[in-house]
Rosetta silent file (secondary structure, phi, psi, omega in degrees, C-alpha in Angstrom):
SEQUENCE: MTGMGFWIDGLCINQDDVLEKKHQVNLRMRVYSQAMSTVAWLGAPTGSSATSINILRNVFGQCSVSYIDGSKDH
SCORE:     score description
SCORE:     0.000 S_00000001
   1 L     0.000  130.306  177.495    5.871   21.607    6.935 S_00000001
   2 L  -106.379  160.020 -179.911    2.578   19.994    5.988 S_00000001
   3 L  -166.103  179.296  179.725    2.081   16.985    3.820 S_00000001
   4 L  -117.452  130.238 -179.144   -0.124   14.118    2.921 S_00000001
   5 L   -94.508  138.679  176.564    0.619   10.652    4.252 S_00000001
   6 L  -129.203  141.338  171.122    0.258    7.512    2.160 S_00000001
   7 L  -113.902  117.574  178.923    0.660    3.877    3.125 S_00000001
   8 L  -115.589  126.867 -171.346    1.459    1.748    0.090 S_00000001
   9 L  -137.772  129.396  170.559    1.553   -1.963    0.683 S_00000001
  10 L  -108.251  129.076 -171.517    2.081   -4.954   -1.543 S_00000001
  11 L  -141.114  131.035  170.155    0.981   -8.137    0.108 S_00000001
  12 L  -121.793  125.003  179.923    0.799  -11.793   -0.835 S_00000001
  13 L  -110.217  129.939  175.925   -0.750  -14.107    1.717 S_00000001
  14 L   -66.914  104.853 -176.080   -0.194  -17.860    1.549 S_00000001
  15 L   -68.129  -16.952  179.609   -3.808  -18.983    1.227 S_00000001
  16 L   -87.313  -10.667 -179.570   -2.863  -22.538    2.248 S_00000001
  17 L  -104.094   97.398 -174.105   -1.441  -21.429    5.622 S_00000001
  18 H   -60.282  -40.285 -179.289   -4.477  -20.754    7.807 S_00000001
  19 H   -66.297  -43.774  178.141   -2.441  -19.287   10.691 S_00000001
  20 H   -63.496  -44.771 -179.023   -0.535  -16.884    8.435 S_00000001
  21 H   -60.079  -45.640  179.402   -3.716  -15.851    6.646 S_00000001
  22 H   -61.264  -45.500  179.657   -5.521  -15.169    9.934 S_00000001
  23 H   -61.403  -48.249 -176.829   -2.565  -13.152   11.274 S_00000001
  24 H   -66.366  -40.344  178.858   -2.167  -11.081    8.088 S_00000001
  25 H   -64.065  -44.259  178.518   -5.892  -10.367    7.731 S_00000001
  26 H   -64.224  -40.385  178.525   -6.137   -9.209   11.358 S_00000001
  27 H   -63.876  -46.582 -179.910   -3.023   -7.055   10.990 S_00000001
  28 H   -65.190  -37.273  178.199   -4.288   -5.398    7.798 S_00000001
  29 H   -60.087  -41.805  179.603   -7.701   -4.821    9.343 S_00000001
  30 H   -66.399  -44.315 -179.030   -6.033   -2.920   12.194 S_00000001
  31 H   -64.986  -51.552 -174.514   -3.837   -0.856    9.845 S_00000001
  32 H   -70.865  -25.890  179.879   -6.543   -0.001    7.317 S_00000001
  33 H   -67.893  -17.601  179.368   -9.191    0.792    9.943 S_00000001
  34 L   -92.122   -1.608 -178.127   -7.064    3.772   10.993 S_00000001
  35 L   -83.851  148.481  173.890   -6.961    5.216    7.470 S_00000001
  36 L   -73.550  -31.588 -179.756   -9.108    8.132    6.342 S_00000001
  37 L  -150.728  142.777 -179.991   -9.447    6.445    2.952 S_00000001
  38 L  -132.506  133.955  174.247   -8.423    3.043    1.612 S_00000001
  39 L  -122.048  128.942 -178.203   -8.044    1.858   -1.966 S_00000001
  40 L  -126.930  143.945  173.041   -7.418   -1.837   -2.566 S_00000001
  41 L  -117.835  120.475  177.395   -6.662   -3.853   -5.676 S_00000001
  42 L  -118.714  115.482  177.469   -7.506   -7.551   -5.492 S_00000001
  43 L   134.506 -178.896 -179.257   -6.671   -9.613   -8.514 S_00000001
  44 L   -74.891  154.327  178.039   -4.341   -9.970  -11.429 S_00000001
  45 L   -64.524  148.100  174.847   -2.952   -6.899  -13.213 S_00000001
  46 L  -130.412  177.145  177.493   -4.886   -5.538  -16.181 S_00000001
  47 H   -59.613  -40.826 -178.801   -4.233   -2.775  -18.701 S_00000001
  48 H   -72.698  -32.171  177.617   -6.111   -0.256  -16.571 S_00000001
  49 H   -69.659  -35.514  176.647   -4.304   -1.254  -13.375 S_00000001
  50 H   -63.294  -39.482  177.002   -0.968   -0.763  -15.138 S_00000001
  51 H   -62.958  -43.816  179.251   -2.115    2.730  -16.154 S_00000001
  52 H   -61.979  -42.981  178.875   -3.092    3.512  -12.562 S_00000001
  53 H   -62.955  -41.191  178.524    0.273    2.331  -11.255 S_00000001
  54 H   -63.677  -39.118  177.006    2.072    4.501  -13.811 S_00000001
  55 H   -62.616  -45.686  178.315    0.041    7.555  -12.743 S_00000001
  56 H   -61.446  -40.695  177.841    0.943    6.913   -9.099 S_00000001
  57 H   -60.769  -41.690  179.019    4.611    6.531  -10.029 S_00000001
  58 H   -65.147  -43.814  179.807    4.506    9.899  -11.814 S_00000001
  59 H   -63.697  -49.261 -177.228    2.786   11.624   -8.886 S_00000001
  60 H   -74.146  -19.528  176.552    5.096   10.124   -6.281 S_00000001
  61 H   -65.757  -18.509 -179.747    8.124   10.700   -8.475 S_00000001
  62 L   -99.910    8.281 -176.229    7.662   14.406   -7.735 S_00000001
  63 L  -115.312  157.795  169.700    7.439   13.893   -3.964 S_00000001
  64 L   -90.112  132.237 -176.844    9.882   13.403   -1.156 S_00000001
  65 E  -108.186  129.145  174.195    9.309   10.063    0.505 S_00000001
  66 E  -111.653  130.169  179.923    9.914    9.475    4.216 S_00000001
  67 L   -92.164  162.652 -177.952   10.033    5.911    5.448 S_00000001
  68 L   -57.384  -33.316 -178.783    8.851    4.700    8.828 S_00000001
  69 L   -77.402    1.323  176.691   12.461    4.273    9.953 S_00000001
  70 L    94.285   -9.747  178.336   13.030    8.003    9.352 S_00000001
  71 L   -73.196  163.081 -177.950   15.158    7.660    6.215 S_00000001
  72 E  -128.651  153.519  175.895   14.266    9.722    3.149 S_00000001
  73 E  -135.010  134.605 -178.401   14.224    9.185   -0.597 S_00000001
  74 L  -114.978    0.000    0.000   13.931   12.019   -3.110 S_00000001
């Protein structure tokens, strides 16, 4: 079976905690550097971002999702 892998991540970093921010930035840099393609949204939601999220929900609503722990969601 072939498929396409996606990593979807929602992240809030406490900007006042320098150690947490440094750790999270380094971790994300390592994760995203291994991706073939990366799309990032930085900022508050807008009308167009809501539309994009709805499109992704529709696309992924037709897919089987496998989680890192091996469980599945249909």
